[in-house]
C-alpha positions in Angstrom: -29.1 18.5 -112.8 -26.0 16.9 -114.4 -28.0 13.7 -115.0 -30.8 15.6 -116.6 -28.4 17.2 -119.0 -26.9 13.8 -119.8 -30.4 12.4 -120.3 -31.4 15.2 -122.6 -28.2 14.8 -124.7 -28.7 11.0 -124.9 -32.3 11.5 -126.0 -31.4 14.1 -128.6 -28.7 11.9 -130.0 -31.1 8.9 -130.4 -34.1 10.5 -132.1 -37.1 8.7 -133.6 -40.6 9.0 -134.8 -42.8 5.9 -134.7 -46.3 5.0 -135.6 -49.1 4.0 -133.2 -48.4 0.7 -131.6 -44.8 1.4 -131.9 -42.1 0.9 -129.3 -42.2 3.0 -126.2 -39.6 4.6 -124.0 -38.5 2.5 -121.0 -37.3 5.0 -118.4 -36.7 2.4 -115.7 -33.0 2.9 -115.9 -30.5 4.9 -118.0 -29.5 1.8 -119.9 -33.1 0.8 -120.6 -33.9 4.3 -121.7 -30.9 4.4 -124.1 -31.8 1.0 -125.6 -35.5 1.9 -126.0 -34.6 5.2 -127.7 -32.3 3.4 -130.1 -35.2 1.0 -130.9 -37.6 3.9 -131.5 -35.2 5.8 -133.7 -33.7 3.1 -135.8 -36.2 3.5 -138.7 -36.7 7.3 -138.6 -35.7 9.7 -141.3 -33.4 12.6 -140.3 -36.4 15.0 -140.3 -38.3 12.7 -138.0 -35.4 12.3 -135.7 -35.0 16.1 -135.5 -38.7 16.6 -134.7 -38.6 13.9 -132.0 -35.4 15.2 -130.5 -36.8 18.7 -130.2 -40.0 17.3 -128.6 -38.0 15.2 -126.1 -36.0 18.3 -125.2 -39.1 20.5 -124.9 -41.0 18.1 -122.7 -37.9 17.4 -120.5 -37.2 21.1 -120.0 -40.8 21.9 -119.2 -41.0 19.1 -116.6 -37.5 19.8 -115.2 -38.2 23.6 -114.8 -41.4 22.8 -112.9 -39.2 20.9 -110.4 -36.2 23.2 -110.4 -35.8 23.4 -106.6 -35.1 19.7 -106.3 -32.8 18.2 -109.0 -33.5 14.6 -107.9 -37.2 15.1 -108.1 -36.8 16.9 -111.5 -34.9 13.9 -112.9 -37.5 11.5 -111.7 -40.3 13.7 -113.0 -38.7 13.8 -116.5 -38.4 10.0 -116.5 -42.0 9.6 -115.4 -43.2 12.0 -118.1 -41.4 10.0 -120.8 -41.8 6.5 -119.6 -44.2 4.3 -121.7 -44.7 7.0 -124.3 -44.3 6.6 -128.1 -42.6 9.1 -130.2 -45.9 10.5 -131.4 -47.2 10.9 -127.8 -44.0 12.8 -126.9 -44.3 15.1 -129.9 -48.0 15.8 -129.0 -46.9 16.5 -125.3 -44.4 19.1 -126.6 -47.1 21.0 -128.4 -49.2 21.5 -125.2 
C-alpha cells in the first residue's frame, strides 16, 4: 500500500493534459512511469495539471479500493489501468 501512495503522490506532482495522439503513460516500471508523466505534463497549464492529477488520483483510488485485500495486486491493477493511456483517456476514466 505504501507503493500505491508513493505512486499517487508522484502522479499528482507530475500532472499533464495532452491532445489525442499525445504521449501515453508507461507503467512498466516506476522510473518509466515518472519519465512518461513528466513528458505528458511538460506543456500543460496549471489548470490542466490539476484536472489531470485529480483524474489520476480518482482512477487509482477506484482501482486500488477494488483490490484492497491484496496490496500487491492493487498496485499492479493501478499500473495496468494507467498503462498506455493518454491524459484525456485518464480524465474520461475518472468520470465513469
